[in-house]
N, C-alpha and C positions, 0 to 999 in steps of 0.2 A: 202492569203497574208496579212500581217499586214500593218498598215498605215505607210508610210515612216517617218523616224525620221527627215529628212530634210524638212518636210512640211512647218513649219513656216518660215524657211529661204527662201524657194522658194516663199512663199506668199509675203514676204518682197520685193523680187525682182520684184514682180508685182505691188508694190506700196501700198500694204495693211499694215495697222498698226496692228501688232500682239502683241504689248507690253502690252496692257491693255485689257479691255473688261471683259466679264463674264466668269467664269468657266463653265464646262459642267453642273454641278448641277443647277446653276442659269439659264442657258439657257433652261434646261428642265422645270424649274418652269415657265419661260416666255412662253414656248410653251403651257403648261397647262393653263396659264392665257389667252392666245390667243384663245384656244379652248373654255374657259368659255365665253369670249367676243363674240365669234361667236354664241354660244348657246343663250346668252342673246339678241343679236341683232336679231336673228331669232324669238325669243319668243316675242319681242316687235313688230316686223314687222307684225306678223301674226294677231295682233289685230287692226292694223291700216288700214283704208280704207274709201272710200267715203260712204259706206253703214254702218249704225250705228248698230253694234252688240256688246253687252256687253262682257267684258273680260271673265266672267264666261261662257257665252254661247259659246264663241270661244273655250275655253279649254275643255269644256264639249263635244263639237263636236269631237275635236281631240282625246280626251281620249276614247270616245265611239268607234271610228274606230280602235285605237291602241289596245284596249282590245277585239275587235271583239264583241262588245255589240250590242244591238238592236238599229239600227239607225232609226227605225220607230218612236221613241219618239222625234227625232230631227226634227224641222221644215225643210221642203224641201229646202226653200230658204237659210237658214243658212247652211245646208249641202253643197249646191252647191257653195256658196260663200267661205266658209272656206275650205272645204276638196277638192273641185274640182277646185278651182281657186287660193286661196291664198297659201295654203300649197305647191302645185306643183310649183308655181312661186318661192317661197322662196328656195325650194330644188334645182330647176333648176338654180336660180341665184347663189346659193352657189357652185354648181358643175361647172358652166361655169366660174365664177370668179376664183375658185381654179384651174381649168384646164388652163386658160390663164396665171395665175400667175406662176404656176410651169413650164409651157412651156417657159415663158419668162426667168425664172431663169435658165432653162436648156440651152437655146440658148445663153444667155449672158455668161454662163460658157464655153460652147464649143467654141464660137466665140471670147472669150476674149475681148468682147466689151460691155460696159455698156449701149450703145444706141440701142442695138439689142432688137427687140420685136418678139412675136410669128409669126408675119406676114412677117418676113424678107425674107423668101424663096418663097414668092408669093402665100401662101395658101389662103390669103384673096381674092386676085384678081381672083384666080382660082375658089374659092367657089362662088364669086359674079357672075362670068360668068355662072357657072352651075345653080345657082338660077335664073339668068336672062333668061336662056334658058327655064327653067321650067315655068316661068311667061309668056314669050312671046309666047312659043309654047307648051302649056299644053297638046295638043293631042299627041305630040311626046315624050316630056320629062315630064313624068307623075307625077314625084315627085320632088318638089323643094329640099327637104332635101337630098334625095339620090344623086341627080346630083350635088348639092352644095358640098357634102362630096367627091364625086368621082373626080370632077374637082379640088378641093382643094388639094387632095392627088396627083393627076396627075401633078399639077403645081410643087409641091415640087420634085416629081420624075424626071421631066424634068430638073429642076435646078440641082439636084444631078448628073444626067447623064452628063449634059453639063459641070459640074465642074470637073468631075472625069477624071484623066489623069495618065497613067502609074501606075495604082494601087493605086493612092493616090488622096485625095480630099482636096486640099489646102483651108484654111479657107477664104482667101480673094477672091479666085476664086469662091467659093461657094456663098459668099455674092453677088458678082457681077452677077453670074448666076441667083440668086434669084431676083435681081432687074430687070434683062432683062426679065425673064419669067413673073414676075409680071406686067411689063409694057405692054407686049404683051396681056395678058389677060385683063388688064384694057382697052386697046384699043378695044378689042372685046366687052367688056361691054358697052363702049360708042357707038359702032356701033349698038348694040341691043337696046340701049335707043333711038337712032336716028330712028330706024325702028319701034319701038313699038307705040301703040296708047296711048292716055292720061291715060286710066285706068291702063294699064300695066306699063307705065312710073312711075306713082305714087306708084304703088306697089313695083317696083324696088327701088325707092328712100327710101321708108320706110324700106325695107329689109336691105339696105346698112347702115341705121342709127342704126339698131339693136334694139331688144326689146323682152320682154317676154309676148307679148299679147296673144299668143296661147299656153302657157305652159300646158302640159297635163301629166298624169301619164305615158303614153306611152313614152314620151320624157325622163322621169326620168329613166325608165327601160332601155332605149337605152344608155344614157350617163353615168349614175353613175357607172356601172360596168367597163366601159372603163377607166374612170377617176381614179377609185379606183385601178385597176390593174396597170395602168401606174404610178400612184403615188408611189405604193409600190416598183415597180422595180426601178424607178428613185431615190427614197429614199435609197434603198439598194445599189445603185451605187453612192451614194453621194460622197464618198472620191475619187472614180475614176474620177468623174466629176471635183473634185478639181484638180486632177493631169492633166486632159485634159486641164484645164484652164491655165496651165503653159506652154503649147506648146508641140508639137509632140516629140521633142528631149528629153525633160525632162521626158515625159511619157514613152518613150522607155527605157530610162536609169533606170526607176523605175519598169520596167517589165510590163508595161501596153501597150497593142496593141491599138494605137490611132485610127486607121481606124475602127477596130471592134467596139469599144465602141462609137465612134462618130456616126456610122451607127445606133447602137441600140438606143442611147438617142435621136438622131434627128428623128428617126422613131416614137418613142413613143410620143415625144413632138408634132410632126406633126399630129399624129393620134388624140390626144385629142383636138388640136386646130381645126382641120378640123371638128370633130364631133360637137364641141361647136358652131363654126361658121355656120355650116349647119342647126342647130336647131334655133338659135336666131339672125343670122345676124352678121355683123361686129361691135364689141364693142372695141373701142380703149382705149389705155392708161393703162388698167389693167395689161397687161403683161409687160409693161415697168416700171410702178411705184412700184408695190407691191414687186418685188424682191429687188429694191433699199431700200424700207422701211424696209424690212426684214434684209438686210445687215447693215443698220443703227442700228438696234436693237440688232442683234446677231452676227455681224461680217461676214466674207466672206465664212465660212465653209458651203458648200452646204448640209451637213448632217442636218443642222439646218435651213438653208435658204429655202430649199424646203418645209418642213412642215409648216414653218411660212408663206411662200408665199401662200400656199394653203388656210390657214385660213384667212389671211389678204385679199386675193382676194375675198373670199367668203363674208366676212364682207362688203367690199367696194361695191360689186355689190348688196347685199341686201339693203344697205342704198340707193344707187342710184335708184334701182328699186322701193323702197318704196316711194321715193320722186317723181319718174316719175308717179306713179299712184295716188298720193294724193295731189300734189301741185295744180293741175287744174282738172276740170271736164273732159277735153279731155286729154288722156294720152300722156305724152311726151316720145318720143323714148329715151331709156336709154343711147344709144350711145352719144346723145347730152350732157347729164348730166355728163357722165364720162369724156368727153373732157373738159367741162367747169370747172369741179372740178380738173381735172388732170393737166392741163397746169399750173395753179398757184402753184400747189404742186411741180411740177418738177422745176419750177423757184426757189422755196424755197430751194430745194435740191442743185441746182447749186450755189446759192448764199451763203448758210450757211454751207452745208456739202459736197460741191463738191470735196474738196481735199481728204476727207476720202472715199467717195463713188466711185468717178470716177478715183481714182489713180493718 
C-alpha cells in the first residue's frame, strides 16, 4: 500500500506545520550527520576516564580486538579498562538511549500525546518491583534482570488487558490503565523498601536511579539484537505509525487496521523498554526529550523521527554516562544527570518551540 496522498492535510489537522522544513534528501543528509555525530561522540568517550591511558593505547587495544590480533602484547590493565569496561559501557549506553528514544517516539505517535514517555504503561514500576524482589529475596528471585524484565512486561500486559473492551483499546483508557497499574506496582515497591534492611534499601535506591556500573559484553549480546530488530520493524512501519497518530477513524479510512498495528508497535516498544530498564535501571527523560528534538530537526514524519531518535538518544546517554564516570571519583548515577539536564531542555522546548512541537 502506498503512502496516502492526504497525509500532509491530515498532519495539518493535528496542528503540525507542513508548509516548510526539509526535503527528503536533506533529511537523509541530516540522518547521516547524526550517525557521524554518534560515532564521534563514542570515539571521544572511550578515551575519557579517571585512569590515564593515552589515546594511542586506547585505540590500539580496540583495533587489536577488532582484528582478532594478539592481545598478549596489550597490558592487562589497559585491556580490562578499555575493552572490558569502557567499550561495553558505551555500546550499552548507545543501545539503551536509542531504545528509550524510539520507544518514546512510538508511544507519542500511537497515543497522539507529546507528553507520553516509554514508562507510561507502567513498565518502569513493574520492572522496579521485579528488581526489588530480586534484591530483597535473592534466594527466591535469583536474577534481578530476569524478574525486572518479566514484571515490566507483565505490568504493560495488565494495562492492555484492563483497557481492552469490545475488541478495541481506546487510547485514553489505555493511558489511564497504565497509570493505575503503575501506581499499584509503585506501592508494592514502597512496601518492599519498607520491609528491606539498610543494604537492600540502598541497592534498590541505586537501581531506581539507573546506571551502567556493571555493563558487560553479556548485556550487549542480550540487548543489541532486540533493539536492532525492534528498530527495523518500527522504522519499516513508520508511515503506518504516522497514520495511527491521526486517530482510529482516519486509519480505517486509509485501510490501516488500528488495533493490529497498535498492538504490534506497543509490544515492540514495551519489549525494548523492559529490556533496557531490566539491565540498567530507570533512566528518565531520554524517551521524552529525544523524540521532541528529532521532530524539531526533521518534522513529524516518523520514518525520519525514529532513526533520528535512536541516534540522538544514544548520543545523549553516552554524554551523560561519560560525565557520570568522570566528574567525580565516586560515580554519579546516570539517571540523576539525565534529569538535571533534561528538565531545563524541556523548559526550553516549551518556551521557544512549544507551538511547533506540541501542536
